[in-house]
N, C-alpha and C positions, 0 to 999 in steps of 0.2 A: 762602732764604739767611739765615744767621745769622752774626754775628761769633762766633768761637770764644771760649769762656770761659777765663779764666786758670786754670791748674791742670789743664786737661784732659789725659787720659792720652795719651802720645805713644809711638810705637814707635821713632822715630828722632829724635835731636837731633844736629845737626852744628854744633859751635862753632868749627870751623876751627883749633883750637889745636894739634892733633897731626895734621897732614896726612900722607897716605900718602907713602911713599918716592918721591922724584923731584919732588914738588910743594913748591916753596919760595916763601914770600911775597915779593912785590915789595918792594924796599927803600924805595920812596917811594909815598905815596898821593896826591900832588899831581896834579890834573887836567893832562893833557897829557904826563905822564911816560910814556916807553916801557915797555911790559910785557915783562919777560924771558920767554923761552920756558918756563923751568921754573916760572913763576908762572901759566901759562895753565890755567884751570880749566874742565874739560869733564866727563869721565866718571870722575874719580878717586874719587868717592863713589858710584859705581854700585852697589857692594856693599851700600849702604844704601838704594838706590832713587832717587837724584837725579842729574840731568844739568843742566849750566849752560851758558847761552849769552847773547849780547847781541843784542837786536833792532835790526836796521839797522846793526850794526857787525861786529866780528869774530865768528867762530863759536865764541867762548869768552868766559867772564868772566875775572876775575883774582883770585887770592888776594893780599891786600895786607897789609903790616905797618902797621897803624894806630897802634900804640903804646898803652901803658897810659893809661887815662883817655879814650881815643877809641873803642877797641873795647869791646863790652859784656862779652865773655867773658874777655878777657885782653889780647892784642895784635893778633890777626889778624881780618880781615874780608874781604868780597868787594866788588868793584866791576865796572863795565861798561867795555868796551873798544871804541874806534872801529875803522873799517876799516883804519886805518894802524897799529894795534897800540898805541895810546896810551890811557891812562885817560881816560874821558869819562863823567861821572856824569849827563849830560843824556839818555843813552840808557837804554832800558828793560832791566831784568834779567829773563830768562826762565828758569824752572826747570821741567823736565819730569820726570815721575815714571815710573820703570820698575820691572819686577819685579826685586827685588834680585839682583844678580849677572848680569843679562842686559840686553839692549837692548829687551826686549819692553815696549811701552807699558803702563802701569799706572795705576790710579786710587786715590785716597784720599778720605776723608770730611772731613778737617780738615788745615789747614796754616797755619803762621805763621812769621814772621821778624821780627827786630828791626832797627831802624835804629841808626846809631852814636850815641855819647854827646854829640856836638857838634851842637846844633840850630841851624839857620839858618832864618829865616822862609820858609815854604812848606809844601806838603803832599806826602804820599805817596799816590799812587793805586795801588790793587792790585786785580787781577782774577783770576778763576779760570775755566778753560775745560775742556770735556770732550775726549775723544779725537778728536772730529770738529771741534774748533775752535769749538764753540758756547759763548757766554758763559753761565756758571752764576751768577755773582755778582760784585759789586765793592764797593769801599769807598774812602773818602777820609778821611784823618786828618792832623792837623798833624804836622810834623816836630818831635818832642820828643826829649829825651835818652833813648836806649834804647827809643824807642817801638815797640810791638808792632803788627804789621799781620797780621791773621788772618782766615781765612774757613773756614766749615764748610758743606759741601754734598756730597751723594752724587755720586761720579763725577768728582772733580777730577783732571785729568791735567796741567794746566799752570797755573803761578802766575806772574803777570807784575807787576812793580813799576816805577813811574815816579815820579821826584822832580821836582816842579815847579820847585824851586830849582836842580836840577842839582848837588846837593852831597852826597847821601846814599850812604853805604856801608852794607853790611848784615852781620848776624851772627846766630848762634843760629837756624838753620833747624830747624824742628820739624814733624813730620807723622806721622799714623797710617800704619800699615804699608801700602805700595802693593800692590794685587792686580791680577791680570789681569782686565779687565772681561769677557772672553769665557769665563773659567773654565777655560781650557785650561792645561796644564802647559807653561811656557816651555822652550825649548831653550837650555841654557847656552851662552854664547858661548865662543870660544877664549880661552885664557889671555891671549894678547896681542891687544889691539884696536888696530889702526893708527889714528892720528889722522885720516887722510884719510877712512876709512870712517865714523868717528864724526861728522866735520864734515858729511859728506853726509847722514847721518841727521838731524842737528840742523837743517840747512838745509831739508830736506824738511818737517820738522815746522813750521818757521817759515813757509815759503812757503805752506802751506795756508791761512794766515790773512792773508797780506800782500795 
């Protein structure tokens, strides 16, 4: 396991500044604030190969308006959501990789994300898992302004982040192109993916390690 070097080539960079139609950043980033339905972040970036959820909370994360000087890339970032649908940064963010444009589990060799620009004493613990839920590597770094949390390892399917201070939002997700670990051609999903079906898939992936 190696920490990814700065400047490594990436196939996808998601800065959350131009979200797909229907995904609108939550108006407040304050912990405990209710997350609006159109800020629920799940499979909207599936075309790039990423699905988002919250460990032990709602089956989604949240797109949030952090504001200029707080977000790394501009104004938007992402955060975690509790079971009641409220922002809760004490929970872990989980990112699953899929073959772009499908829900077929996929893997990458390198992935990274940045924390927000406002640092509060504490650490970010980040871990990578394969498609079977086996730990591939992990790291712990201080919460610094725009800190980068990155791992490189063959077979990364899941990237999990935990803020020990319970205050970190994230931005600028970057990863090498996800591929099918079985080498088979994925079957494209229907144009419309119902949220309930997605939630079931995400919950299944989460339960295998709970």
